[in-house]
N, C-alpha and C positions, 0 to 999 in steps of 0.2 A: 785516671788511676793515680792515687796518691798514697804515700806511705809516710810514717812519722806522725808528727802532731801538727794539726791545722788549727790555728787560733785566729778567729775572725778579728779579734781585738788587736792582733799583731799584724794583720794584713793592712789595715788602715785605721789607726786609733781614733781618727776624727769621724769616721763613717759609722753611724749606728742605724741608719735607715737604708734598707736594701729593697729595690724593686725587682721582682722576679718576673721575667717575661718568657721563661722557658723552664723545663724540668731540669733538675740537677741530680745526678747520681754520684755518690761518693763511695768509693770502694778501694780495696787494696790494703785493708787493715790499719787505716789511720786512726788517730784520736782527734776528734773535732770538738773544740770548745767554743761555744757561743756565749759571749759575755752578757751580763745584765744590761737592760735598756736597749738591746738590739731589736729593731722592728723590721719584719719582712712583710711586704705587701705584694700579692700576685696580681698580674694583669689579666689572667684568666685562671683556669683550674690547674695551677702549677704544683709540682711535687718536689720535695726534698726526699731523695731515696738513699737511705744509709744502708749499704750492702756489705756482705762478705767480711764479717768480723770488725766492722767499723764500731768504734766506741764513741758515743756522743754524750757530751755534758752541756746541757742547756739550763741556764738559771736566769729567770726573770726576763725572758724574751717575749715578744708579741708576734703572732703569726696571723695576718689578715688574709683570708682566702687562700692560704698556703696549706697544702696537705703534706704530712710527714709520714714516711714509711720506714719500718724497721724489719726487713726480711733477712733471710740468710745469715743467721747467727750474729746479727748486730745487737748491740747492747748499750747501756749507759743510763743516764739519769736526766729526767726532764722535771724541773721543779720551779714553782713560782711563776709559771708562764701562762699566757693567755692565747687561746685559739678562737678566733671569731670568723664566722662566715656570714655574708650578707647577700649571697647569690642563690637563686633558685636551682640548687645543685645538690644531689644526694651524696656526693663524695664525702667520705669521712675526714675528720680532722687528722686522725691518727690511724694507721694500719700497722698491725704487728702480725707477722706470719712466721710459721715454722718455729725454729729454735731461737728466734730473736726475742729476748725477754728483758727489755729495759724496764726501769721503774719510773713511775709517775707520781709526784707528790705535790699537793698544794697548787694545782692548776685550775684554770677556768676554761670550760668548753661551752661556747654559746653560739646561737644563731640569732641574727637580727634581720630586719627588713624582709626581703623576699625569701630568705632561707629559713624563717621560722617554721618549724614542723616539717622541714624538708631535708635539712642537712643532718648527717650522722656524726656522733662523737668519735667512737672507736669502732673499728672492725678488727676482730681478733680471730685469726685462722690458725688453729692448732697451737696456740702460744699461751704462755702463762705469766704475763707481766703482773707487777704489783701496781695497783691504782689506789692511792690513798688521799684523804683530805681534799678532794677535788670537787668542783661544782660543775654540774651539767644542766644547761638551761635552754629551753625552747627548741630542742632537737627532735628529729624524727625518731631515732633510736639512739639513746645515750651510749649503750654498749651492745654491739652485735657480735654474737658468738657463733663461730663456724668450726667444723672439723675437730671437735674435742677441746676447744679452747677452755682453759680453766684459770682465769685470772684470780689474784688475791685482791679482794675489794674490802676497804676499811674506811669508815668515817667519811663517805662521800655524800654529797647533797644532790638530789635530783628534783628539778623544779620545772613544771609545765612542759615536760617532754611527751610526745605521743606515746612512746614506750621507753621505760628506763633500761630494759634489756630485751634482747631478741635473739633467738627464740626463747 
């Protein structure tokens, strides 16, 4: 449980590569800033879970096989970042649920190797995030809508996905 502002750039200014070998939940209403150039690589299907009013600002980061979840009123901005999966795993790159409504701009969501046509981009459950100027490539479902999800979609590019949206 954390409160205040968590800035990964201030935790260790020399470390921009992080290996995730477990899931991480951040809650307690902090502000989390992930600086440009930060790279996260998961050893298995690991999650960043931003909960309970967490505000997240991610700009120019790379997430390799890392899943990011915004449930429980979490918010923020994810821009200029890359989300890549190369595992035969249907888990989405991003999950937004309930009243968590972050905005996503100028990002790339792609599947490579064994993940082509298997991995999902977004799963949105009853949420309404803004997704703009982003690329979705080689995914099973670029955007999966559940329980009344109503995202704002603008100027996105969909390339070689099994389905651009579902249902």
